[in-house]
C-alpha positions as CSV (number, residue, x, y, z in Angstrom):
1,M,-11.9,2.2,-47.4
2,D,-10.0,0.9,-50.8
3,E,-10.7,-2.7,-51.1
4,T,-8.4,-3.2,-54.1
5,R,-5.3,-3.0,-51.8
6,S,-3.2,-6.3,-52.5
7,E,-0.8,-6.4,-49.6
8,P,-1.8,-7.0,-46.0
9,P,-1.3,-4.2,-43.3
10,K,2.1,-4.4,-41.8
11,I,2.2,-5.0,-38.3
12,K,5.4,-4.8,-36.0
13,V,6.1,-6.5,-33.0
14,V,8.6,-5.2,-30.5
15,D,9.7,-7.3,-27.6
16,R,9.5,-5.0,-24.5
17,R,9.8,-7.8,-22.0
18,K,12.5,-6.8,-19.4
19,F,13.7,-10.5,-18.3
20,S,14.6,-13.6,-20.4
21,A,12.8,-16.8,-20.1
22,E,15.6,-17.9,-17.8
23,G,14.7,-14.6,-15.7
24,D,18.0,-13.0,-16.5
25,P,17.5,-9.0,-17.3
26,L,17.8,-7.9,-20.6
27,E,19.9,-5.2,-21.8
28,T,17.5,-2.2,-21.9
29,A,17.3,-0.5,-25.3
30,V,16.3,3.1,-25.6
31,P,13.4,2.9,-28.5
32,T,14.2,5.0,-31.6
33,A,11.9,6.6,-34.0
34,E,12.0,3.3,-36.1
35,T,11.7,0.9,-33.0
36,A,9.1,3.0,-31.2
37,D,5.5,1.9,-31.5
38,P,3.7,4.6,-33.0
39,V,-0.1,3.9,-31.6
40,S,0.7,3.8,-28.1
41,P,1.9,6.9,-26.2
42,P,5.3,6.8,-24.3
43,E,4.8,5.8,-20.8
44,V,5.0,8.7,-18.3
45,P,5.1,8.3,-14.5
46,M,1.9,10.0,-13.0
47,S,2.7,12.6,-10.7
48,E,1.4,12.7,-7.1
49,S,-0.9,15.6,-7.9
50,A,-2.1,13.9,-11.5
51,A,-5.7,13.1,-11.2
52,P,-6.6,9.5,-12.1
53,T,-8.4,8.9,-15.3
54,P,-11.5,6.4,-15.2
55,E,-9.5,4.0,-17.6
56,S,-6.9,3.7,-14.5
57,G,-9.2,3.6,-11.8
58,P,-8.7,5.6,-8.5
59,A,-5.4,5.7,-7.0
60,T,-6.7,5.9,-3.2
61,P,-9.9,4.4,-1.9
62,A,-13.2,6.0,-2.7
63,P,-14.4,8.4,-0.2
64,E,-17.4,5.9,0.5
65,H,-15.1,3.6,2.0
66,R,-13.9,6.0,4.7
67,G,-17.3,5.7,6.0
68,Q,-17.3,2.0,6.8
69,P,-14.8,0.2,9.5
70,S,-12.7,-2.4,8.0
71,Q,-12.9,-5.5,10.2
72,L,-9.5,-6.2,8.9
73,F,-8.0,-3.1,10.1
74,L,-9.8,-3.4,13.4
75,E,-8.2,-6.9,14.1
76,L,-4.9,-5.5,13.2
77,V,-5.3,-2.9,15.7
78,T,-6.5,-5.2,18.6
79,M,-3.8,-7.6,18.2
80,L,-1.0,-5.1,18.1
81,A,-2.7,-3.6,21.3
82,G,-3.2,-7.0,22.9
83,Q,0.5,-8.1,22.2
84,A,1.4,-4.7,24.0
85,E,-0.8,-5.3,27.2
86,L,0.7,-8.9,27.3
87,L,4.3,-7.6,27.0
88,L,3.5,-5.1,29.6
89,V,2.2,-7.3,32.3
90,G,3.7,-10.8,31.3
91,A,2.1,-14.1,31.6
92,E,2.9,-17.5,33.3
93,D,5.9,-18.3,31.4
94,L,6.6,-14.9,29.9
95,P,8.0,-12.0,32.0
96,A,7.1,-8.4,31.4
97,Q,9.0,-6.7,28.8
98,P,8.3,-3.3,28.7
99,A,10.9,-2.3,26.0
100,E,9.4,-4.8,23.6
101,A,5.8,-3.2,24.6
102,Q,6.9,0.3,24.1
103,R,8.0,-1.1,20.6
104,M,4.4,-2.4,19.9
105,I,2.8,1.1,21.1
106,N,5.1,2.8,18.6
107,Y,3.9,0.6,15.9
108,L,0.3,1.6,16.7
109,G,1.4,5.3,17.0
110,V,2.9,5.2,13.5
111,L,0.0,3.3,12.1
112,E,-2.1,6.2,13.5
113,E,0.0,8.9,12.2
114,K,0.5,7.2,8.4
115,T,-3.3,6.6,8.1
116,A,-4.6,9.9,9.6
117,G,-7.4,11.2,7.3
118,N,-8.0,7.7,5.6
119,L,-9.7,5.9,8.7
120,S,-13.4,5.8,9.4
121,D,-14.5,7.5,12.6
122,D,-14.7,4.1,14.3
123,E,-11.3,3.2,13.0
124,A,-9.9,6.4,14.3
125,K,-11.5,6.2,17.7
126,L,-10.8,2.8,18.4
127,L,-6.9,3.2,17.5
128,S,-6.5,6.6,19.4
129,S,-8.4,5.1,22.6
130,L,-6.2,2.0,22.5
131,L,-3.0,4.3,22.1
132,Y,-4.1,6.4,25.4
133,Q,-4.7,3.5,27.3
134,L,-1.4,1.7,26.3
135,R,0.6,4.6,27.0
136,T,-1.1,5.6,30.4
137,F,-0.6,1.8,31.3
138,Y,3.0,1.7,30.0
139,L,3.8,4.7,32.3
140,Q,2.1,3.4,35.1
141,R,4.5,0.1,34.8
142,K,7.7,1.8,34.2
């Protein structure tokens, strides 16, 4: 390196904020060759098929998490199933509401559909068995 350099290196600061201090959106300017940051590459949206890099971290949970049931997920499923059952049979001050019970059962069905392949064996078994029981009970009550 040349130690006899008299001027410090030039640093260019580019404001890339999208909002002002008051929260108002700023005009978005397309960076030109003069204003573009030469050090960082342009941001490219990651496609669904692109593999995550070690720096960005995994896009989906690691496979080792699929073997362990999530307590929060199990609680969510049992809570929705309990609400559906309560709406099917009613309570002291609550009449049976089969239409609302069907909505809760449909929520669980969508949850099963959207999480297919991402659940542990215990989670998948619980969800499918509760759905089967609730759908059967709904048909008996209808």
